[in-house]
N, C-alpha and C positions, 0 to 999 in steps of 0.2 A: 647427463650428457655434457658435463663440464668440459669446456675447451673445444667442443665440436659444434660448428655452425653450419647448418644446412641452408641452402638457398637454391632458388630456381632462376635461371637466366631466361627471360622471356624472348630474347633474340636468338636463342639456341635452336638448332634444327631438331634436337632431341626433345621428345615430349617431357613435360615436368616429372611424370612418374619415373621415367628412365633416369633423369638427372638425379633425383633423390635416391633412387635405388643404388645407382653407381656411387654416390657420395657415402652412403651408409656402408656398403660393402668395402669401400676403400678405407673408411675409418676403422672398421673391424680388422681388416687385413693389416693395417699399419699399427694396430694396438691402441688406437685412440679411443675406441669403444671396446671394452674388455668384457669377457664372459660375465653375465650376471648384471650388466648395466641395464637399468630400467630406461626404456624409451618413453618419449612423451606420448600421452594419449593421442589417438587419431585426430580428434578435434583440435587439440593444442598444436600438433604438428602442422595441420592444415592452416590454422590461423597464423602460426609463426612464419611459414614460407609462402603463404598466399595462394594455396591451392584448395580445391574442394576436398571435403571429407572423403568422398569416393576415391579421389586420387591417392590421398594418404593411406586409406584402407587398402587400396590395390598394392601399394608399395610394401606395406607390412605383410599382406597375404602372400605375395610372391617371395619375399625374403623368408617367410616362415616355411614355405614349400621348399626353398633352397637350403634350409637348415641354418641360415644365418641368424634368424630371430626365432623366438618361441613365445607363443601366446600362453598366458597363464590365467585365462578367464578374466574375472573381475580384478585380479591382481595387476594386470597389465601385460605389456610386451617387453621382453628382455632379450639381450644379446645371448645367443645360444652358447652353451658350454662346448658344444661340438666343434665350434670354430676356433676355440682357444689355441689349439695346436697350429692351425693355419696362421693365426695372427702371430704366434711366436716364431714360426718359420719366416714369415715376412719381415719381422723385426731383425732376426738374425741375418737374413739376406741383405737388408739395408745396411746393417753395421759392417758386414763383410765387404759389400760394394764400396762403401765410403772408405774403408781401410785400404782396400786394394787400389782404388783410384788415387787416394792420398799418397800411396807409395809409388805411383807412376805406372801401375799396371793397367793394361787395357782389357776389354771384354774377353777376348779369346784367351788371354793368359789367366784371367780369373776363372773362366769356365774350365780350363785345363786343371787348375788347382782343385776345383770342386770335384771334378771327375776322378782325379788321382786320390783325393781324400775318400771318396766312396769306394774306390777299388781297394784301398788299404783297410777298409772295415772288415773285409772277409777273412 
């Protein structure tokens, strides 16, 4: 998980499991955690972020159910290959957004450009 730091804000109104879950989903969707990346063991994650092992296990279980992570028994927990396409789409959207904004276009103009591009596919 090089480059990805997970943390829990004790002052947040969101429970720790929800904070961690959101951070992992965001890292996957932004391409910071790619398909096949091995996640830390439940105990290690719990120790690193200061939560119980039950909380860390709940995060992994819910993300496995959502298809973001996949458990491979004693081999560990990995970022699912099923979400690789979603992560690629998110990266492409970020690049397009940065390019459009850098050229002075606003949200509606960018959305119109995407809609027109989809229409031209047919």
